[in-house]
LUMVOTOR-565675 format. One line per 5 residues: number of its first residue (from 1); their letters; for each residue x, y, z of N, C-alpha, C. Coordinates in steps of 0.2 Angstrom, whole numbers. Example, Ala and Ser with C-alpha at 12.3 -4.5 7.8 and 13.67 -1.06 7.14 Angstrom:
1 = as = 66,-28,39,62,-22,39,66,-16,39  64,-11,35,68,-5,36,64,0,39
***
This chain:
1 = xxxxx = -151,-164,-36,-151,-155,-33,-147,-150,-38  -150,-144,-38,-145,-140,-43,-138,-138,-40  -137,-138,-32,-129,-135,-32,-125,-141,-33  -128,-148,-31,-124,-154,-32,-124,-155,-40  -128,-155,-42,-126,-158,-51,-122,-151,-54
6 = xxxxx = -121,-145,-52,-116,-141,-55,-109,-141,-52  -109,-145,-46,-101,-145,-41,-99,-150,-46  -104,-157,-48,-100,-162,-51,-100,-160,-59  -103,-155,-61,-100,-155,-66,-94,-149,-67  -92,-144,-62,-89,-141,-61,-81,-146,-61
11 = xxxxx = -81,-151,-59,-77,-156,-55,-74,-158,-60  -80,-160,-64,-79,-164,-71,-76,-162,-78  -76,-156,-76,-76,-152,-83,-67,-154,-84  -65,-156,-91,-58,-157,-94,-58,-155,-98  -50,-151,-99,-50,-146,-106,-48,-152,-112
16 = xxxxx = -49,-158,-111,-49,-163,-118,-53,-163,-119  -59,-162,-118,-66,-163,-121,-70,-157,-120  -67,-152,-122,-70,-145,-123,-70,-147,-129  -74,-142,-133,-72,-141,-141,-68,-137,-143  -64,-138,-149,-57,-132,-150,-61,-127,-152
21 = xxxxx = -66,-124,-156,-71,-120,-157,-73,-117,-150  -72,-117,-145,-75,-115,-138,-69,-113,-135  -62,-116,-136,-55,-116,-133,-54,-107,-136  -55,-108,-143,-54,-104,-146,-55,-96,-145  -66,-97,-143,-68,-92,-142,-66,-91,-135
26 = xxxxx = -62,-95,-132,-59,-92,-125,-55,-89,-126  -50,-90,-130,-43,-85,-131,-46,-77,-135  -49,-77,-139,-53,-72,-141,-55,-65,-136  -60,-69,-132,-61,-66,-127,-56,-64,-120  -53,-69,-121,-47,-64,-115,-42,-60,-116
31 = xxxxx = -41,-59,-124,-38,-55,-128,-42,-49,-128  -49,-49,-130,-53,-43,-128,-53,-39,-124  -54,-43,-118,-54,-40,-111,-47,-39,-109  -42,-40,-111,-37,-37,-107,-36,-30,-113  -37,-32,-119,-36,-25,-122,-42,-20,-119
36 = xxxxx = -46,-20,-117,-52,-17,-115,-49,-14,-110  -47,-17,-104,-43,-15,-99,-37,-11,-98  -35,-11,-106,-29,-6,-106,-30,0,-108  -37,1,-112,-40,6,-114,-42,10,-109  -45,5,-104,-47,9,-97,-44,14,-92
41 = xxxxx = -35,12,-93,-32,15,-89,-34,21,-87  -34,27,-92,-34,33,-92,-41,36,-90  -46,32,-87,-51,35,-84,-51,35,-78  -54,38,-71,-55,40,-65,-56,36,-63  -62,31,-66,-64,23,-63,-57,19,-60
46 = xxxxx = -53,17,-67,-46,15,-65,-42,17,-61  -41,23,-60,-36,26,-56,-38,26,-51  -43,28,-50,-46,27,-42,-44,20,-36  -48,17,-42,-48,9,-38,-40,7,-37  -37,9,-41,-27,6,-42,-27,10,-38
51 = xxxxx = -26,16,-35,-24,18,-29,-26,16,-23  -34,14,-25,-37,12,-17,-35,5,-14  -33,1,-20,-30,-6,-19,-23,-4,-19  -18,2,-22,-12,2,-18,-11,2,-10  -17,8,-8,-17,8,0,-19,4,4
56 = xxxxx = -22,-2,1,-23,-8,5,-19,-13,7  -12,-12,2,-8,-16,4,-8,-23,0  -10,-28,4,-10,-36,4,-4,-38,0  -2,-44,2,3,-50,2,4,-49,-5  12,-49,-9,11,-45,-17,11,-52,-21
61 = xxxxx = 6,-56,-22,5,-62,-26,3,-62,-32  0,-57,-35,-2,-55,-40,-2,-47,-43  -3,-48,-49,0,-39,-53,-8,-35,-52  -7,-30,-54,-15,-25,-54,-11,-23,-61  -16,-22,-66,-12,-20,-74,-14,-13,-72
66 = xxxxx = -8,-10,-76,-5,-4,-76,-5,-2,-69  -4,-5,-64,-3,-3,-58,3,-3,-54  9,-5,-58,18,-7,-57,17,-9,-49  13,-14,-45,13,-15,-39,10,-25,-40  12,-27,-33,8,-33,-34,4,-34,-28
71 = xxxxx = 1,-36,-26,-7,-37,-21,-8,-44,-21  -13,-44,-14,-15,-51,-14,-20,-51,-19  -22,-58,-23,-27,-60,-26,-31,-58,-24  -35,-55,-20,-42,-53,-18,-41,-47,-20  -38,-42,-19,-38,-37,-20,-34,-37,-29
76 = xxxxx = -33,-40,-32,-28,-39,-37,-36,-41,-44  -41,-46,-40,-46,-47,-43,-51,-39,-43  -51,-37,-38,-56,-33,-38,-53,-27,-43  -49,-23,-43,-44,-20,-47,-45,-21,-54  -43,-28,-55,-42,-28,-62,-49,-30,-65
81 = xxxxx = -53,-31,-61,-62,-33,-65,-64,-25,-66  -65,-21,-58,-66,-14,-61,-64,-10,-66  -56,-10,-67,-52,-7,-74,-55,-12,-79  -56,-19,-80,-58,-20,-85,-67,-19,-88  -70,-17,-84,-78,-15,-84,-78,-9,-84
86 = xxxxx = -72,-4,-85,-74,3,-83,-77,6,-91  -76,3,-96,-79,7,-103,-82,3,-104  -85,-3,-101,-93,-7,-104,-91,-9,-110  -85,-10,-112,-84,-14,-119,-81,-18,-119  -81,-24,-113,-78,-30,-114,-86,-35,-118
91 = xxxxx = -85,-40,-117,-91,-46,-119,-95,-47,-117  -100,-50,-118,-108,-50,-115,-110,-58,-117  -115,-62,-112,-118,-67,-116,-123,-67,-117  -126,-67,-122,-132,-67,-126,-138,-70,-121  -136,-77,-118,-140,-82,-113,-141,-78,-107
96 = xxxxx = -136,-74,-104,-136,-74,-97,-137,-67,-94  -136,-62,-102,-135,-54,-101,-132,-53,-96  -126,-59,-95,-122,-56,-91,-112,-54,-93  -112,-51,-93,-104,-52,-92,-98,-55,-91  -98,-60,-93,-92,-68,-92,-86,-66,-91
101 = xxxxx = -84,-62,-95,-75,-62,-96,-73,-57,-90  -76,-52,-92,-73,-47,-85,-74,-49,-77  -78,-55,-76,-77,-57,-70,-73,-63,-69  -74,-67,-74,-69,-74,-74,-61,-72,-73  -59,-68,-79,-54,-66,-81,-50,-64,-74
106 = xxxxx = -49,-58,-70,-48,-55,-65,-46,-61,-59  -52,-64,-57,-50,-71,-52,-49,-75,-55  -49,-78,-61,-44,-84,-65,-36,-82,-63  -36,-77,-66,-27,-73,-68,-26,-72,-60  -29,-70,-57,-26,-70,-50,-23,-78,-46
111 = xxxxx = -28,-80,-46,-27,-88,-43,-21,-90,-47  -20,-88,-51,-16,-93,-59,-9,-89,-56  -11,-83,-57,-3,-81,-55,0,-83,-48  -5,-84,-43,-4,-85,-35,0,-92,-34  -3,-95,-38,-2,-103,-38,3,-105,-47
116 = xxxxx = 6,-101,-47,10,-103,-53,6,-108,-59  1,-108,-61,-4,-112,-64,-2,-111,-72  -4,-116,-74,-3,-116,-84,-8,-113,-87  -7,-111,-93,-14,-108,-97,-18,-114,-99  -17,-120,-99,-21,-124,-100,-26,-126,-95
121 = xxxxx = -22,-125,-87,-29,-125,-83,-32,-118,-84  -30,-112,-85,-34,-105,-85,-40,-106,-92  -40,-109,-95,-44,-110,-102,-49,-116,-99  -48,-118,-95,-54,-125,-95,-57,-121,-89  -53,-117,-82,-58,-114,-78,-63,-110,-82
126 = xxxxx = -60,-106,-87,-61,-101,-88,-70,-103,-92  -68,-110,-96,-72,-112,-99,-77,-113,-96  -76,-118,-88,-81,-121,-85,-85,-114,-81  -81,-111,-81,-86,-102,-76,-90,-101,-82  -89,-101,-88,-92,-98,-92,-100,-101,-93
131 = xxxxx = -99,-108,-93,-103,-112,-95,-109,-113,-87  -106,-113,-81,-110,-111,-77,-116,-104,-78  -110,-99,-78,-114,-93,-77,-120,-91,-84  -117,-95,-88,-123,-96,-94,-130,-99,-95  -129,-106,-92,-133,-110,-88,-139,-107,-84
136 = xxxxx = -136,-104,-77,-141,-101,-74,-143,-97,-75  -139,-92,-80,-141,-84,-83,-148,-87,-88  -147,-93,-92,-152,-91,-96,-159,-91,-91  -159,-96,-88,-165,-98,-82,-167,-90,-80  -163,-87,-77,-165,-83,-72,-163,-75,-75
141 = xxxxx = -160,-75,-79,-157,-67,-82,-166,-61,-83  -170,-63,-85,-175,-61,-86,-177,-57,-80  -181,-63,-76,-183,-62,-70,-177,-58,-66  -172,-60,-66,-165,-55,-61,-166,-45,-64  -165,-46,-70,-168,-40,-72,-173,-35,-71
146 = xxxxx = -178,-40,-72,-185,-37,-70,-185,-35,-63  -182,-38,-59,-180,-34,-51,-177,-30,-48  -173,-29,-55,-166,-23,-55,-160,-25,-51  -158,-34,-51,-152,-37,-49,-148,-35,-57  -142,-34,-58,-137,-36,-63,-134,-42,-63
151 = xxxxx = -133,-45,-66,-132,-50,-69,-125,-52,-69  -121,-49,-70,-112,-48,-70,-112,-48,-63  -117,-47,-59,-112,-47,-54,-116,-52,-47  -122,-54,-50,-127,-59,-48,-124,-67,-50  -127,-68,-56,-125,-73,-58,-115,-74,-58
156 = xxxxx = -112,-68,-62,-106,-69,-63,-102,-71,-57  -104,-70,-51,-102,-70,-44,-102,-78,-45  -106,-82,-45,-107,-89,-46,-101,-92,-51  -104,-91,-57,-98,-92,-61,-92,-92,-60  -88,-85,-56,-81,-85,-56,-79,-90,-50
161 = xxxxx = -84,-91,-46,-83,-97,-40,-82,-103,-44  -88,-103,-48,-86,-111,-51,-79,-111,-55  -78,-107,-57,-70,-107,-62,-66,-109,-57  -65,-103,-53,-58,-103,-50,-60,-111,-43  -65,-114,-42,-65,-121,-40,-62,-125,-44
166 = xxxxx = -63,-125,-52,-60,-130,-54,-53,-129,-55  -51,-121,-56,-43,-120,-55,-38,-123,-51  -44,-122,-45,-39,-125,-38,-42,-132,-36  -44,-136,-40,-47,-143,-44,-50,-145,-34  -55,-142,-33,-58,-143,-24,-61,-150,-27
171 = xxxxx = -65,-152,-22,-69,-158,-22,-78,-156,-23  -82,-160,-24,-87,-159,-27,-91,-155,-18  -90,-159,-13,-90,-156,-6,-88,-149,-5  -82,-146,-6,-79,-141,-7,-82,-138,-11  -85,-138,-17,-86,-134,-25,-93,-131,-22
176 = xxxxx = -97,-136,-20,-103,-133,-14,-105,-128,-11  -97,-130,-8,-96,-126,-1,-95,-117,-5  -91,-117,-9,-90,-113,-12,-96,-109,-15  -101,-113,-19,-104,-109,-21,-111,-108,-16  -110,-109,-11,-115,-109,-7,-113,-102,-2
181 = xxxxx = -106,-100,-2,-103,-92,-1,-104,-90,-4  -104,-91,-12,-105,-84,-18,-112,-82,-18  -116,-87,-15,-124,-86,-15,-125,-81,-11  -120,-80,-6,-123,-76,1,-120,-68,-2  -115,-70,-7,-110,-63,-7,-114,-61,-12
186 = xxxxx = -117,-63,-19,-120,-62,-25,-125,-54,-25  -124,-51,-27,-128,-44,-28,-124,-40,-30  -128,-35,-32,-127,-28,-38,-132,-26,-41  -134,-21,-41,-139,-17,-44,-141,-14,-51  -147,-15,-55,-146,-13,-59,-145,-2,-60
191 = xxxxx = -149,-1,-54,-150,7,-51,-141,7,-53  -135,6,-51,-130,9,-53,-128,9,-59  -132,7,-65,-129,7,-72,-128,16,-73  -122,17,-76,-119,25,-77,-116,28,-72  -111,23,-68,-109,25,-62,-102,22,-62
196 = xxxxx = -99,24,-58,-93,19,-54,-94,12,-53  -101,12,-50,-102,7,-46,-103,0,-52  -105,1,-56,-105,-3,-60,-100,-9,-63  -94,-5,-64,-88,-8,-64,-87,-13,-60  -86,-10,-54,-86,-10,-46,-88,-18,-46
201 = xxxxx = -94,-17,-48,-97,-25,-47,-94,-30,-50  -90,-29,-55,-87,-35,-59,-81,-37,-58  -76,-33,-53,-71,-34,-47,-72,-37,-42  -79,-34,-38,-81,-35,-32,-82,-42,-33  -87,-46,-40,-89,-53,-39,-81,-56,-39
206 = xxxxx = -75,-53,-43,-73,-59,-44,-69,-60,-37  -66,-55,-33,-63,-56,-28,-67,-60,-22  -73,-57,-21,-78,-63,-18,-76,-72,-19  -77,-71,-28,-76,-78,-30,-69,-85,-28  -65,-76,-28,-58,-81,-24,-59,-81,-15
211 = xxxxx = -62,-79,-12,-63,-78,-5,-66,-85,-5  -73,-86,-6,-77,-93,-6,-72,-99,-9  -69,-98,-14,-65,-104,-14,-59,-106,-10  -55,-101,-8,-49,-102,-4,-54,-105,3  -58,-101,6,-62,-103,13,-61,-110,11
216 = xxxxx = -68,-111,6,-69,-118,6,-64,-124,5  -58,-121,2,-53,-126,2,-49,-127,10  -52,-122,15,-49,-122,21,-54,-125,24  -57,-129,22,-64,-130,27,-68,-127,31  -70,-121,28,-76,-117,29,-81,-120,27
221 = xxxxx = -87,-118,31,-94,-122,31,-99,-116,26  -102,-120,22,-111,-116,20,-114,-121,18  -121,-118,19,-126,-124,17,-122,-127,9  -125,-135,8,-124,-136,2,-128,-136,-3  -134,-133,-1,-139,-134,-6,-142,-126,-7
226 = xxxxx = -137,-121,-7,-141,-112,-7,-142,-111,-14  -141,-114,-19,-144,-112,-24,-152,-113,-27  -154,-119,-24,-161,-121,-23,-165,-122,-18  -173,-121,-18,-178,-123,-15,-178,-116,-11  -182,-114,-6,-184,-111,-2,-178,-107,2
231 = xxxxx = -179,-100,1,-172,-98,3,-165,-98,-1  -168,-102,-7,-158,-103,-10,-160,-97,-15  -155,-98,-18,-151,-89,-22,-158,-88,-27  -159,-94,-31,-162,-94,-35,-171,-89,-34  -172,-93,-28,-179,-93,-28,-179,-85,-25
236 = xxxxx = -175,-84,-19,-174,-77,-16,-172,-71,-22  -170,-72,-26,-167,-65,-33,-173,-67,-38  -173,-72,-39,-178,-72,-45,-185,-75,-44  -185,-78,-38,-192,-81,-39,-195,-87,-41  -190,-92,-44,-192,-98,-48,-187,-102,-47
241 = xxxxx = -187,-108,-48,-184,-114,-50,-179,-113,-55  -172,-117,-53,-167,-117,-60,-165,-124,-61  -170,-129,-60,-168,-136,-61,-164,-139,-67  -166,-134,-72,-163,-136,-80,-157,-131,-81  -157,-128,-77,-148,-125,-77,-142,-130,-75
246 = xxxxx = -141,-134,-79,-138,-138,-79,-131,-140,-84  -126,-138,-82,-120,-137,-87,-118,-142,-90  -116,-141,-96,-111,-148,-102,-105,-143,-104  -100,-148,-102,-94,-146,-101,-91,-148,-106  -92,-151,-112,-90,-155,-116,-96,-151,-122
251 = xxxxx = -98,-156,-129,-101,-152,-134,-106,-147,-135  -111,-146,-131,-113,-144,-128,-116,-136,-124  -107,-134,-125,-105,-127,-121,-111,-122,-125  -113,-118,-119,-115,-113,-122,-113,-107,-125  -107,-107,-124,-101,-101,-127,-102,-100,-134
256 = xxxxx = -103,-108,-137,-102,-109,-142,-107,-104,-147  -114,-103,-143,-118,-100,-149,-120,-94,-146  -118,-91,-140,-120,-87,-136,-116,-80,-133  -109,-81,-137,-103,-75,-133,-105,-71,-137  -103,-64,-136,-101,-58,-141,-98,-52,-137
261 = xxxxx = -94,-54,-143,-89,-47,-143,-90,-39,-145  -89,-35,-140,-91,-28,-141,-86,-23,-148  -91,-22,-153,-86,-17,-157,-87,-8,-155  -94,-9,-150,-94,-3,-149,-93,-2,-142  -92,4,-139,-91,5,-133,-95,7,-128
266 = xxxxx = -103,3,-132,-108,5,-126,-111,-1,-123  -117,0,-120,-121,-7,-115,-122,-9,-123  -122,-17,-122,-123,-21,-128,-130,-21,-130  -135,-18,-124,-143,-18,-129,-142,-11,-134  -138,-8,-134,-140,-2,-139,-133,-4,-146
271 = xxxxx = -132,-7,-146,-128,-10,-152,-131,-13,-160  -138,-16,-157,-141,-19,-164,-144,-12,-167  -145,-7,-164,-150,0,-165,-143,2,-169  -137,4,-166,-131,7,-167,-130,5,-172  -128,-2,-174,-128,-4,-180,-134,-1,-186
276 = xxxxx = -140,-3,-185,-145,-1,-190,-143,6,-192  -141,10,-187,-143,19,-187,-137,20,-193  -130,15,-190,-124,18,-195,-124,15,-204  -129,9,-204,-131,8,-209,-135,10,-215  -141,13,-212,-145,18,-215,-141,23,-218
281 = xxxxx = -139,26,-211,-134,33,-214,-132,32,-219  -126,29,-219,-123,28,-224,-125,26,-230  -131,21,-231,-133,17,-237,-136,23,-241  -141,28,-237,-145,34,-239,-141,39,-238  -133,43,-236,-133,47,-235,-136,51,-232
286 = xxxxx = -141,48,-226,-143,54,-222,-138,58,-218  -143,65,-218,-137,71,-216,-144,72,-209  -138,74,-202,-143,75,-196,-150,79,-196  -147,84,-201,-153,90,-201,-159,86,-206  -157,82,-208,-165,81,-214,-170,76,-208
291 = xxxxx = -167,73,-203,-170,69,-200,-174,70,-196  -182,70,-195,-185,69,-191,-187,67,-186  -186,60,-186,-188,53,-181,-184,47,-180  -182,44,-175,-177,41,-177,-183,37,-172  -185,30,-173,-187,26,-168,-184,18,-170
296 = xxxxx = -182,19,-162,-177,11,-161,-185,6,-158  -184,0,-163,-189,-5,-158,-186,-10,-155  -187,-10,-150,-182,-16,-145,-187,-15,-138  -186,-23,-133,-188,-25,-130,-190,-20,-124  -197,-21,-121,-200,-17,-117,-194,-16,-109
301 = xxxxx = -190,-22,-109,-185,-20,-103,-180,-14,-104  -178,-14,-109,-172,-9,-110,-173,-1,-106  -181,1,-107,-182,5,-102,-180,4,-93  -179,-1,-91,-176,-4,-84,-166,-4,-85  -164,-2,-91,-158,-5,-92,-155,4,-96
306 = xxxxx = -157,8,-101,-155,11,-103,-158,17,-101  -158,19,-95,-161,24,-89,-158,31,-91  -155,33,-95,-153,41,-98,-154,44,-103  -161,45,-103,-161,49,-109,-159,56,-111  -155,59,-107,-152,67,-105,-146,67,-103
311 = xxxxx = -141,60,-104,-134,59,-101,-130,65,-100  -127,65,-95,-122,71,-93,-114,71,-92  -114,64,-93,-107,63,-96,-104,55,-99  -101,54,-99,-99,48,-105,-101,41,-102  -100,40,-94,-102,34,-92,-110,33,-94
316 = xxxxx = -115,37,-91,-122,39,-92,-124,38,-99  -117,43,-105,-122,39,-111,-120,33,-114  -118,29,-109,-117,22,-111,-124,18,-112  -127,22,-107,-133,19,-106,-140,23,-108  -138,28,-113,-143,30,-115,-143,28,-124
321 = xxxxx = -151,27,-126,-152,24,-133,-152,32,-135  -154,37,-132,-155,44,-137,-146,45,-139  -143,44,-136,-136,46,-134,-132,44,-142  -132,36,-141,-130,32,-144,-132,32,-150  -139,34,-152,-141,34,-158,-140,40,-161
326 = xxxxx = -140,46,-157,-139,54,-160,-129,55,-162  -126,49,-160,-119,47,-159,-117,44,-167  -119,39,-167,-119,38,-173,-122,39,-179  -128,42,-179,-129,45,-186,-125,53,-188  -122,56,-182,-120,61,-182,-112,58,-186
331 = xxxxx = -108,53,-185,-101,50,-185,-103,43,-188  -107,41,-191,-109,35,-194,-103,28,-192  -101,30,-186,-97,27,-181,-98,26,-174  -94,22,-169,-95,20,-162,-88,21,-160  -85,24,-154,-79,24,-153,-77,27,-145
336 = xxxxx = -73,25,-142,-71,28,-137,-72,36,-137  -68,38,-140,-70,47,-140,-78,49,-139  -82,48,-143,-89,47,-142,-91,48,-136  -88,43,-129,-91,44,-124,-85,48,-119  -83,54,-123,-78,59,-118,-84,65,-115
341 = xxxxx = -83,66,-109,-89,69,-107,-92,75,-111  -88,79,-115,-89,86,-120,-91,84,-124  -92,76,-127,-95,74,-134,-103,73,-131  -104,70,-125,-109,68,-125,-114,75,-122  -110,81,-121,-113,87,-118,-113,92,-125
346 = xxxxx = -111,89,-131,-111,93,-136,-120,97,-138  -117,102,-143,-124,106,-146,-126,100,-151  -123,98,-156,-124,97,-160,-127,88,-157  -124,86,-153,-129,81,-152,-134,81,-148  -136,86,-144,-142,87,-140,-145,89,-145
351 = xxxxx = -143,93,-150,-151,94,-156,-153,88,-158  -149,80,-160,-154,76,-160,-155,71,-155  -154,71,-151,-157,65,-146,-164,67,-145  -169,72,-144,-177,73,-143,-177,68,-149  -174,68,-156,-181,65,-159,-178,56,-160
356 = xxxxx = -176,54,-154,-174,48,-155,-179,43,-150  -183,40,-150,-188,38,-147,-186,30,-146  -189,26,-142,-190,18,-141,-195,17,-141  -197,11,-146,-205,9,-147,-204,0,-145  -207,1,-140,-206,-6,-136,-211,-12,-141
361 = xxxxx = -207,-17,-142,-210,-23,-146,-215,-26,-140  -219,-29,-142,-226,-33,-139,-225,-40,-141  -226,-42,-132,-228,-51,-135,-220,-54,-132  -215,-49,-131,-209,-53,-130,-206,-53,-122  -210,-49,-118,-209,-48,-110,-205,-53,-109
366 = xxxxx = -207,-60,-109,-204,-66,-106,-198,-71,-111  -197,-66,-115,-190,-68,-120,-186,-64,-117  -180,-66,-120,-172,-66,-118,-171,-61,-122  -171,-55,-118,-171,-48,-121,-164,-47,-124  -159,-50,-123,-151,-47,-128,-153,-53,-134
371 = xxxxx = -157,-58,-134,-159,-64,-142,-165,-61,-145  -167,-55,-144,-171,-52,-149,-170,-47,-156  -170,-48,-163,-169,-45,-167,-172,-37,-165  -169,-32,-168,-169,-24,-166,-170,-22,-174  -175,-17,-173,-173,-12,-179,-174,-6,-178
376 = xxxxx = -172,-2,-182,-171,5,-181,-176,9,-188  -179,14,-188,-184,16,-192,-185,24,-193  -182,25,-198,-180,35,-197,-182,37,-204  -186,43,-201,-190,46,-205,-189,54,-206  -189,55,-212,-183,62,-215,-191,67,-214
381 = xxxxx = -189,75,-214,-191,80,-214,-197,78,-219  -198,76,-225,-201,75,-231,-206,70,-231  -203,66,-226,-209,59,-224,-206,54,-230  -200,54,-231,-197,47,-232,-192,42,-227  -196,37,-227,-193,32,-220,-191,26,-224
386 = xxxxx = -186,25,-218,-180,20,-220,-179,16,-213  -179,8,-215,-180,4,-209,-174,0,-210  -170,-3,-207,-167,-9,-206,-168,-12,-198  -166,-21,-200,-169,-24,-195,-162,-27,-194  -158,-29,-188,-150,-32,-187,-153,-38,-182
391 = xxxxx = -154,-44,-185,-155,-49,-181,-152,-52,-174  -142,-51,-176,-137,-51,-172,-132,-46,-173  -131,-44,-169,-126,-36,-169,-119,-41,-170  -115,-36,-173,-107,-38,-175,-105,-40,-168  -100,-45,-169,-97,-50,-162,-100,-54,-160
396 = xxxxx = -106,-56,-160,-111,-61,-156,-108,-67,-165  -110,-75,-157,-109,-81,-159,-114,-79,-168  -118,-76,-169,-123,-75,-173,-120,-73,-180  -117,-67,-179,-111,-63,-184,-105,-63,-179  -100,-65,-179,-95,-66,-177,-89,-62,-179
401 = xxxxx = -86,-59,-174,-78,-55,-175,-74,-60,-178  -69,-61,-184,-64,-65,-181,-59,-64,-177  -53,-70,-178,-47,-67,-173,-45,-61,-175  -44,-58,-184,-40,-55,-184,-45,-49,-180  -49,-48,-181,-54,-43,-182,-53,-41,-173
406 = xxxxx = -51,-45,-169,-53,-45,-161,-45,-44,-160  -39,-45,-163,-32,-43,-163,-34,-35,-164  -37,-33,-171,-36,-27,-172,-39,-23,-165  -46,-24,-162,-47,-22,-157,-41,-19,-152  -39,-28,-150,-36,-25,-145,-30,-22,-146
411 = xxxxx = -26,-22,-153,-22,-16,-155,-24,-8,-152  -29,-6,-155,-32,0,-154,-34,1,-148  -34,-2,-142,-35,0,-136,-30,0,-133  -24,-5,-135,-18,-5,-129,-13,0,-134  -14,3,-140,-9,7,-142,-6,12,-139
416 = xxxxx = -11,16,-133,-7,21,-129,-5,18,-122  -4,11,-121,-3,11,-114,3,5,-116  4,3,-120,11,-3,-121,15,-1,-130  21,-3,-129,25,-3,-134,22,-7,-139  24,-6,-146,22,-10,-153,23,-17,-150
421 = xxxxx = 30,-18,-147,34,-25,-146,29,-30,-142  26,-22,-135,23,-27,-131,15,-31,-132  14,-26,-134,6,-28,-140,8,-34,-145  14,-34,-147,14,-41,-153,15,-47,-147  18,-47,-140,20,-49,-137,12,-53,-132
426 = xxxxx = 10,-48,-133,2,-49,-126,0,-55,-132  -3,-54,-138,-5,-57,-145,-5,-62,-144  4,-64,-144,7,-69,-145,6,-76,-139  6,-73,-134,5,-77,-128,-4,-79,-128  -6,-74,-128,-13,-78,-128,-15,-82,-133
431 = xxxxx = -11,-82,-141,-13,-85,-145,-9,-92,-143  -5,-93,-138,-3,-99,-137,-5,-100,-130  -10,-97,-127,-11,-97,-119,-10,-104,-116  -13,-111,-120,-15,-117,-119,-8,-118,-117  -2,-116,-121,5,-120,-119,8,-118,-113
436 = xxxxx = 7,-111,-112,11,-109,-108,11,-112,-100  16,-112,-98,17,-114,-90,15,-110,-86  17,-104,-86,13,-99,-79,14,-92,-85  9,-88,-82,7,-84,-85,11,-76,-82  16,-78,-79,21,-73,-77,25,-67,-81
441 = xxxxx = 25,-69,-87,26,-64,-92,23,-61,-93  16,-62,-95,8,-59,-100,6,-54,-92  7,-54,-87,6,-52,-81,11,-46,-79  17,-47,-80,22,-42,-79,21,-37,-84  20,-39,-90,17,-33,-96,13,-29,-94
446 = xxxxx = 7,-33,-94,0,-29,-91,0,-25,-84  6,-28,-81,7,-24,-74,9,-17,-75  14,-19,-79,19,-11,-81,17,-7,-86  11,-8,-89,5,-3,-94,5,4,-89  6,10,-94,5,18,-93,-1,19,-97
451 = xxxxx = -7,23,-92,-12,27,-95,-8,29,-100  -13,32,-106,-11,36,-111,-16,39,-113  -19,44,-117,-23,47,-119,-24,45,-128  -32,45,-128,-35,44,-134,-33,49,-142  -30,45,-147,-28,48,-153,-35,50,-156
***
């Protein structure tokens, strides 16, 4: 049975058997997510959730990034997950169309802080959770998204629960109970993309995962086969069985081939087309006034995710192919500043957006939309055409960033919130995460960060 098989795999997860390459990817994804969270501290989303959690109070067990206070594990995870996903600049999984780290890190770090657990256990739990989420998502993501469910908060809740179960060394029975509870809490609608509620999905899922494992540890009950069969998670949310969603906690880990770290602070579905546009504009010195049409050849499912052809603010702009491509053409790059509200509403960008069209690929309706190559076709006023296809976006496993590139992204994200010394120390701590006895120093630095302005 699926729930039992996943629980057995989680309990059997062993750092010693995990590939060195997977451990290095874990370090990179965690450093990247911390940087993105620091960059988000100036966002209204982050300010509101930080103040909300401050008012809730809670036992002072764990820190909140940029909060300067401590709270209980669940509230810490709620705040940190919401903050880290506020910019939609965190990593994603090609297999599951989920943002794994933004759900895994807040839950794992909160519990590790609460229990005083070492970095080695953090990496082991992170990779176990990533694997569970990836295997489930590979089976379910197309159907989930087709029905309007957000994989980060549905699949992510189960992934974070698996990670936390491993972190606390739950038994197989306790892990099945925790997964059963998580299955009842897993929710989140794509309809909320482009609003503060999308990042809230990540924080809420991380908090729910902690509640599930703590209650399971204390003897709470749940259905032991909640994922499979009639009335189970898979059939209710996706109308299919997932007998093949069996985690491999050793050499066959999905993270090796399906992680993606974002170079651009927008929905990952836009990245190949952004990259193609920047490439064509630079290679052929295309000026915006020369362009008659820009076609983005993408899977049909994109129209259910990129739902803002006429975005009115930066959050909506992240889920607008029209805006992202117009901005990429104008500046031949994609940065955080391009998602400030006034930039999204600028007359120059508005003039280009109507020329951007999504053209939907045929015969790919049942394929994983995140794994499909995309191309951009630019037609100039004089009839000249240029086409460029991008099989794998920069930052994905098929076209990866190096450790140094991830460090550069972290520095850029953190430069207004931490001192140079603190930035260097966080990088050092993540680089040797598995050797840390606790993450107390790391969380103290992050908790004392302060929001700054973009430069």
